[in-house]
Each structure stands twice: as C-alpha cells, then as structure tokens.
C-alpha positions in Angstrom: 0.0 0.2 0.0 1.4 3.7 -1.1 1.9 6.1 1.5 0.2 9.2 1.7 2.1 12.3 0.6 1.8 15.2 2.2 -1.1 17.5 1.2 -0.2 20.3 -1.4 -2.1 23.2 -1.0 -1.5 26.7 -1.8 0.7 29.3 -0.1 -1.4 31.5 2.7 -3.0 34.2 1.2 -2.5 37.9 2.7 -5.1 39.6 3.5 -5.1 43.3 3.7 -5.5 44.7 7.3 -9.2 45.0 8.1 -9.3 47.7 10.4 -10.9 48.0 14.2 -13.0 44.6 14.8 -16.1 44.9 15.5 -16.5 44.0 19.4 -19.7 43.5 21.3 -20.4 45.3 24.3 -18.9 48.2 22.8 -15.2 49.4 22.4 -13.0 51.0 19.8 -15.3 49.1 17.5 -18.7 51.7 18.3 -16.2 54.4 16.4 -15.6 52.5 13.1 -17.1 54.0 10.6 -18.6 51.0 9.0 -19.0 47.2 10.3 -15.8 45.8 9.1 -15.9 42.1 9.3 -12.1 39.8 9.2 -13.2 38.1 5.3 -13.2 34.6 5.5 -9.9 33.0 3.5 -11.0 30.9 0.3 -10.7 27.0 1.4 -7.5 26.1 0.0 -7.3 23.6 -2.9 -5.8 20.6 -1.4 -4.8 17.5 -3.6 -3.1 14.6 -1.7 -0.9 13.9 -4.8 -0.7 9.4 -3.7 -4.7 9.3 -3.6 -4.6 11.1 -7.1 -2.2 8.4 -8.4 -4.4 5.6 -7.0 -7.6 6.9 -8.7 -5.2 7.0 -12.1 -4.1 3.3 -11.5 -7.3 2.3 -10.9 -9.0 3.6 -14.0 -6.2 2.5 -15.9 -6.3 -0.8 -14.4 -10.5 -1.1 -15.6 -10.0 0.1 -19.0 -7.4 -3.2 -19.0 -10.5 -5.9 -17.4 -13.2 -3.8 -19.7 -10.7 -4.6 -23.1 -10.5 -8.4 -21.8 -13.8 -9.0 -21.2 -15.1 -7.6 -24.3 -12.3 -9.6 -26.6 -13.0 -12.2 -24.8 -16.7 -12.4 -25.0 -17.1 -11.7 -28.4 -14.2 -15.0 -29.2 -16.7 -16.9 -27.0 -19.1 -16.2 -29.0 -17.4 -16.8 -32.5 -19.7 -20.5 -32.8 -23.2 -18.0 -32.7 -21.8 -15.4 -35.2 -20.8 -18.0 -37.3 -24.7 -19.5 -37.2 -26.0 -16.7 -37.5 -24.6 -15.5 -40.9 -24.4 -18.9 -41.9 -20.0 -18.5 -42.1 -17.9 -20.8 -43.1 -14.5 -21.6 -41.5 -12.7 -19.4 -44.2 -15.2 -16.4 -43.1 -14.9 -16.7 -39.2 -10.9 -17.0 -40.2 -11.1 -13.6 -42.2 -13.1 -11.8 -39.4 -10.0 -12.8 -37.0 -7.5 -11.9 -39.7 -9.5 -8.5 -39.8 -9.3 -7.7 -36.7 -5.9 -8.4 -36.4 -4.9 -6.3 -39.4 -7.4 -3.3 -38.4 -6.4 -3.2 -34.7 -2.8 -2.8 -36.3 -4.2 -0.2 -38.1 -5.3 1.6 -35.1 -1.9 1.1 -33.3 0.1 2.9 -36.2 -2.8 6.0 -36.1 -2.0 6.1 -32.1 1.6 6.6 -32.7 0.6 9.0 -35.1 -1.1 11.7 -32.7 0.5 10.4 -29.6 3.0 13.6 -30.2 -0.3 15.7 -30.6 -3.1 14.3 -28.1 -3.6 13.3 -24.4 -2.9 9.4 -24.3 -5.6 9.7 -22.0 -7.9 11.7 -24.9 -7.2 8.3 -27.3 -7.9 5.7 -24.5 -11.2 7.5 -24.3 -12.1 7.6 -27.9 -11.0 3.4 -27.9 -13.1 2.4 -25.3 -16.3 4.4 -27.1 -15.4 2.7 -30.2 -15.1 -0.4 -28.3 -18.7 0.5 -26.9 -20.1 1.2 -30.2 -18.6 -1.3 -32.3 -19.3 -4.8 -30.1 -22.6 -4.3 -30.6 -23.2 -4.0 -34.1 -21.2 -7.1 -34.6 -23.4 -8.9 -32.2 -26.4 -7.2 -33.0 -26.2 -5.5 -36.2 -29.6 -6.1 -38.9 -27.6 -7.2 -41.7 -24.1 -8.5 -42.6 -23.2 -4.9 -44.0 -23.9 -3.9 -40.7 -21.8 -6.5 -39.1 -18.5 -5.6 -41.2 -18.7 -2.3 -39.9 -18.8 -3.2 -36.3 -15.8 -5.6 -37.3 -14.2 -2.3 -38.6 -15.0 -0.1 -36.1 -14.4 -3.0 -33.0 -11.1 -3.7 -35.0 -9.3 -0.3 -35.5 -10.5 0.8 -31.9 -9.4 -2.3 -30.3 -5.9 -1.1 -31.6 -6.1 2.6 -29.9 -6.9 1.0 -26.5 -3.9 -2.0 -26.8 -1.9 1.1 -27.1 -3.0 3.6 -25.0 -3.5 1.4 -22.1 0.0 0.2 -22.3 1.1 4.2 -22.5 -1.1 5.2 -19.0 0.7 1.5 -17.6 4.3 2.7 -18.3 3.8 6.5 -17.5 2.2 5.0 -14.2 5.1 3.0 -13.7 7.2 5.5 -13.6 5.2 7.5 -11.3 5.5 4.7 -8.6 8.8 4.3 -9.4 8.7 0.2 -9.4 7.2 -2.4 -11.5 3.1 -2.8 -12.1 2.8 -3.6 -15.4 2.2 -6.9 -14.7 -0.7 -6.4 -12.2 -2.2 -4.1 -15.3 -1.7 -7.2 -18.0 -3.6 -9.1 -15.1 -6.6 -7.2 -15.3 -6.5 -8.1 -18.7 -6.7 -11.6 -17.9 -9.0 -11.0 -14.7 -11.4 -9.4 -17.0 -11.0 -12.3 -19.8 -12.5 -15.0 -17.3 -15.4 -12.2 -16.4 -16.1 -12.3 -19.9 -16.1 -16.2 -20.3 -17.8 -16.5 -17.3 -20.8 -13.9 -18.7 -20.8 -15.8 -22.2 -21.3 -19.6 -20.4 -24.0 -17.6 -18.4 -25.8 -15.9 -21.1 -25.8 -19.0 -23.5 -30.0 -19.5 -23.7 -29.9 -16.2 -24.6 -29.6 -14.6 -28.1 -26.6 -13.3 -29.5 -28.3 -9.9 -29.5 -27.9 -10.3 -25.9 -24.5 -9.9 -25.4 -24.5 -6.0 -26.8 -25.6 -5.3 -23.4 -21.8 -5.5 -22.3 -20.6 -3.0 -24.5 -21.9 -0.5 -21.7 -18.7 -1.1 -19.5 -16.1 0.2 -21.7 -18.5 2.9 -22.7 -18.9 3.6 -18.9 -14.7 3.2 -18.3 -14.4 6.1 -20.7 -15.5 8.3 -18.1 -13.0 7.5 -15.7 -9.9 9.4 -14.0 -6.9 8.5 -16.7 -3.3 10.0 -16.3 -2.9 12.9 -17.8 0.2 13.8 -19.5 1.9 17.0 -18.6 2.3 18.9 -21.6 5.9 20.3 -22.8 6.5 22.9 -25.4 7.7 21.8 -28.6 10.9 22.7 -29.9 12.5 22.7 -32.9 14.3 19.4 -31.9 10.6 17.8 -31.9 9.9 16.9 -35.3 6.8 14.4 -36.0 6.4 13.3 -32.6 9.9 11.8 -32.0 13.2 13.7 -31.2 15.5 14.7 -33.4 17.8 12.2 -30.8 17.3 8.7 -32.1 15.4 6.7 -30.5 17.5 2.9 -30.0 15.3 0.9 -31.9 17.5 -2.1 -31.7 17.3 -3.0 -28.1 13.6 -2.6 -28.5 13.6 -4.9 -31.2 15.5 -7.6 -29.1 12.7 -6.9 -26.2 10.0 -6.9 -29.1 11.8 -10.3 -30.3 10.7 -11.7 -26.4 6.9 -10.2 -26.5 6.5 -11.8 -30.4 7.6 -15.4 -28.5 5.0 -15.0 -26.3 1.8 -13.7 -28.0 2.9 -17.1 -30.5 2.9 -19.2 -27.3 -0.4 -17.1 -25.8 -2.4 -17.6 -28.8 -1.0 -21.1 -29.8 -2.5 -22.1 -26.0 -6.0 -20.2 -26.3 -6.6 -21.1 -30.3 -5.5 -23.9 -30.6 -5.6 -25.6 -27.2 -9.4 -26.5 -27.2 -8.7 -28.3 -31.0 -5.4 -29.9 -29.3 -7.9 -31.5 -26.7 -10.7 -32.3 -29.0 -9.2 -34.0 -31.8 -6.0 -35.5 -30.2 -7.4 -37.3 -27.5 -11.2 -37.2 -27.8 -11.6 -35.3 -25.1 -15.6 -34.6 -23.4 -17.1 -31.9 -25.4 -17.9 -30.1 -21.6 -14.2 -30.3 -20.4 -12.8 -29.3 -24.1 -12.8 -25.6 -22.5 -10.4 -26.5 -19.7 -7.3 -26.1 -22.5 -8.0 -22.0 -22.2 -9.6 -21.6 -18.5 -6.5 -23.5 -16.4 -4.2 -21.0 -18.8 -6.3 -17.9 -17.8 -6.2 -18.7 -14.5 -2.6 -19.7 -14.3 -1.9 -16.2 -16.2 -3.5 -14.2 -13.7 -2.0 -15.5 -10.6 1.5 -14.9 -12.2 0.5 -11.4 -13.5 -0.9 -10.3 -10.5 2.4 -11.7 -8.2 4.6 -10.5 -10.7 4.7 -7.1 -9.7 6.6 -7.9 -6.0 8.6 -10.8 -8.1 10.1 -8.5 -10.3 10.8 -5.8 -7.7 12.4 -8.4 -5.3 14.7 -10.9 -7.9 14.7 -8.6 -11.2 13.1 -9.2 -14.2 16.2 -11.5 -15.9 15.9 -14.6 -13.9 12.0 -14.1 -13.7 11.8 -14.1 -17.2 14.8 -16.9 -17.6 13.1 -19.0 -15.1 9.3 -18.8 -16.9 10.9 -19.8 -19.7 12.1 -22.8 -18.5 9.0 -23.6 -16.8 7.2 -22.8 -19.9 8.9 -25.2 -21.9 8.1 -27.7 -19.6 4.5 -27.2 -19.8 4.2 -27.5 -23.6 6.3 -30.5 -23.8 4.1 -31.6 -21.1 1.6 -30.4 -23.2 3.3 -32.4 -26.7 4.2 -35.7 -24.9 0.7 -36.1 -22.6 -1.0 -39.8 -23.0 -3.8 -38.6 -21.4 -5.9 -35.1 -21.8 -6.1 -34.2 -18.1 -2.0 -34.5 -18.2 -2.4 -31.9 -21.4 -4.3 -29.4 -19.2 -2.1 -29.7 -16.6 0.4 -28.9 -19.4 -1.5 -25.7 -20.6 -2.0 -24.9 -17.1 1.9 -24.6 -16.1 2.8 -22.9 -19.3 0.2 -20.0 -18.2 2.4 -19.8 -14.4 5.4 -19.4 -16.9 4.6 -16.7 -19.4 2.2 -14.5 -18.2 4.7 -11.9 -17.7 6.9 -11.4 -20.6 4.3 -8.9 -22.3 4.3 -6.5 -19.6 7.8 -6.5 -19.1 8.2 -6.0 -22.6 6.5 -2.6 -22.5 7.9 -1.7 -18.9 11.5 -2.3 -20.9 10.8 -0.6 -23.8 9.5 2.7 -22.3 12.5 2.8 -20.0 15.2 2.3 -23.4 12.9 4.6 -25.2 14.3 7.6 -23.2 11.4 7.4 -20.0 14.2 6.7 -16.8 17.4 6.6 -18.7 18.3 10.2 -17.6 17.2 10.7 -14.6 15.1 13.5 -15.8 11.2 13.7 -16.1 10.0 11.1 -18.8 9.3 13.1 -22.0 6.2 11.4 -22.2 5.4 12.2 -26.0 8.3 10.7 -27.3 7.6 7.2 -24.4 3.8 7.1 -25.8 4.6 7.2 -30.0 7.6 4.4 -29.0 4.9 2.2 -27.0 2.3 2.5 -29.8 4.8 1.8 -32.5 5.8 -1.6 -29.7 2.6 -2.7 -29.6 2.8 -3.9 -33.2 5.2 -7.0 -31.9 1.5 -8.1 -30.5 0.3 -8.4 -33.6 3.0 -9.6 -35.4 2.9 -12.4 -32.3 -0.5 -13.5 -32.9 -0.6 -14.2 -36.4 2.7 -16.5 -36.3 1.6 -18.3 -33.5 -1.7 -19.1 -35.4 0.1 -19.5 -38.1 2.8 -21.8 -37.3 1.1 -24.0 -35.0 -1.5 -25.1 -37.6 0.6 -25.2 -40.7 3.2 -27.5 -38.9 0.8 -29.5 -37.1 -2.1 -29.9 -40.3 -1.5 -33.5 -40.5 -0.4 -34.4 -36.3 -1.4 -31.2 -34.3 1.1 -32.4 -31.2 3.9 -31.6 -33.6 2.4 -27.9 -33.8 3.1 -27.2 -30.7 6.8 -28.2 -30.7 6.9 -24.7 -32.4 6.4 -22.8 -29.5 7.8 -25.1 -27.0 11.2 -24.6 -28.8 11.1 -21.0 -29.0 9.7 -20.4 -26.0 13.5 -21.0 -24.8 14.5 -17.8 -26.9 13.2 -16.1 -23.8 16.7 -16.7 -22.0 18.9 -15.2 -23.7 17.0 -12.5 -24.9 16.1 -12.1 -21.0 19.5 -9.7 -20.8 17.5 -7.3 -22.6 15.0 -6.6 -19.6 17.8 -5.7 -17.6 16.8 -2.3 -18.2 14.0 -2.2 -16.1 15.6 -0.8 -12.7 14.0 -2.2 -9.9 12.4 0.1 -8.0 14.9 3.4 -8.9 12.6 4.5 -11.7 12.7 8.2 -11.4 9.3 9.5 -9.9 7.5 12.3 -11.9 4.6 14.7 -10.5 1.3 13.0 -10.5 -0.5 15.0 -12.7 -4.6 14.7 -11.9 -7.2 12.5 -13.8 -8.0 13.9 -17.2 
C-alpha cells in the first residue's frame, strides 16, 4: 500500500488589514465608520498526490479489464456469430484476420497522434469505439452492419491496446516500481469474467451480448492519468525527438513479446482443438484448455509486480521460459487429456509476465527512465504505440505456424512454441533496463 504524501495546498494568502474589529459590548469598534469584518479565506485547494495517482491506477486497470472482457466475450461467441450469418470456417478466419489487421492500423494511428493528443483522450476514444463496434457485430440487422462493426471494433481495439500500455508505463514511472504485470492481470481477469458471462448467457440470443458494451463506455469516463504538456521545440519533429530512438534493443525486447504471443495464441487458439482432436476429450471439458491457462496467467501477473521487485526481470523471465518449455513438453507428449490440461496451466504460470515486462523495458529504453530526468511522455507514448505492433506479429505467427506444422499431427504443431520459448533465455538480458524500484518519480497529474 502506497503511503499518503503530504497535502499540497496553495500558499497562505496575504489579506489587507480589516481595520478595527467589531466587538460586542462597546469599545473602539463603535467608532468605526462602517462594519468591518475579517474576510473569510477561500478554502485552499488540497490534493493528496498519492490518492490521485491511485485513482489513475484504478482507472487504467479498469480499462484493461473492460478490454479483456469484451474481447473474450466476442471470441467465445464466434460459434454463434458463425451460425447467425451462416459463415464458413474461412469467413470466421477472415473476421479474425481483419480484426488483427485493423487493430494494427489503430495502433499505427495512435502512434501518429501520440505527440499531439493526450493518451487519456485517445484511450477514451478507443473505449467508446469498442463500445460502439461490439454491439454492431452481435446485434446488427444485416451483414453490412456486421462488417462495419468489425472495422470500428478492430481499429478501436488497436487504439486501446496502445493507450492502456501508454498509461501503464507512465504510472509505473510515477510509482517508481514495477506495476505493469498487475495491469495485464486486469486484462486476464476481465477475460475470465467475459468467459463466465458467455456461459451464463448461453441461453440468451446473441444480441443480448451487446449489453456488455456498457462497460467500456462507462470506463471512458474514468480519471486517467493526464500527460504534462511540454512546449514543442526545434528538436521535436513529427512526434519523435531528433535524437535517435535506440530501436535495436527495443526490437530485441520486442522479439521476446513476439515469442510470448506465439505461445499465448497457440495455447488459446489451438488448445481446445488439441484436446478435441488428439485426445477426443469430452466436449464439456474441451474449454479446460483455456480456462486453467487464463487462471494461471492471472496468478502470475498479479504476483509479477512483487516477483520482479524482489528478484529482477532477468531471472524471472529466464525461470519462466524454462517452466513454460516444460509445460509445452507436457502438452506435446501427454498420454491423456488431463495431463495436457496440466501442461497448459504450467505454460500460463511461466510466460504470462513477458508481455507487461516487454512494455516496461521498451519504455525505459525509449528514454522514459534512463536519464534521471522526468520522462518525455510524448516520445515514450509514440514508441509504445509502435512497439505494440509486436503483439499482432506474434499472434499471427502463433496461429499460423502451429496450424501449418501441425496440420497432419497437431502434437507436432506444439513443438514449435516449445522450442521457441527457450529463446527468452538469451533475450532476457535486454530486459535488464527495468531497474527495480529506481525509476524517477514524476509529478502526479490529476486525472484528465
């Protein structure tokens, strides 16, 4: 728990002398030409910095959770969408591919706007876009409206992907300690809630899912962290300072995030199919490929802040890589489906902190905490928006490689992430930029 900082108020106001006071019972006050009262000072504006920062943190965590809830609600409703529009497997794949590509475009758009507009404003716009696009997908009257919903939702998803992480890294710098893993834990928790709501609403029409859009719309009104404005100068060109961004180490950190999303996509996209085709597991248990994975990811992410603070990012990542490799080996060679489910659970425990730590490291390398000065959030925001593209690259590669290699024998498909996850061991040293507990705190801006 963060201790409260001292109250910040305005300096005492110097008031003019009120003259003789009016005193009951006689005295000099009777000779005063007029009644002179001592003016009551205006109440001073007091704000506790730590309280404001905590409100910002809760708001960003809620945005992560809302995004995860809507995303998982939609993906778990894909069979209903497929049935409603009489889609083929190719049509469903086209929907998923379109959302990924549009999200990438939304992330690029965010990068372009990051140096002009507050990430808080962009995040609100993205949440509103999700709140508008999702109902069009599940309750639209015709196919044209459905595809309009796909476009709106996809672009907004990319904007929210980028801006939630912009806000998260800014808060991490303000707190001066690792907090990104718990933010991503908020996304996982929202996904679990979304999956549970899908089960609870299974007997309702597909259009009833549109009610969930109220959550991101409500989140758009929350007090997100406001970016301090910096006067533009001749060194600032197109949203990036003339001093070059060190892209090589950022790309190496991004390679770690690509590997994570390959493993993550393979587990979540192909896990249920794996249990069904390889083991012929009972249909009611097929979802266990994803649910324990998400639960294990949530546990590790919520514990990730303290793990990184206690041991550092490098050993946490290397240990996680070995654990995940063991879990994927168990998935690949499991003789029964319960052991395969256990393997997916172990994978979730091992790799789930890679993505949040990737954003942390990229932000530090970009200059958010390297000089001892307050971070230039325009620069960091633009880098984070571009860095977010590694998310979609990893997701596409994970879905494609696992399916292509395992097209005849899906066990072989899981050999790909089993081997590639070990690449996190040498890549982990590039995450050493995350200095545990030594980030330079920045002034806590009020929620915008």
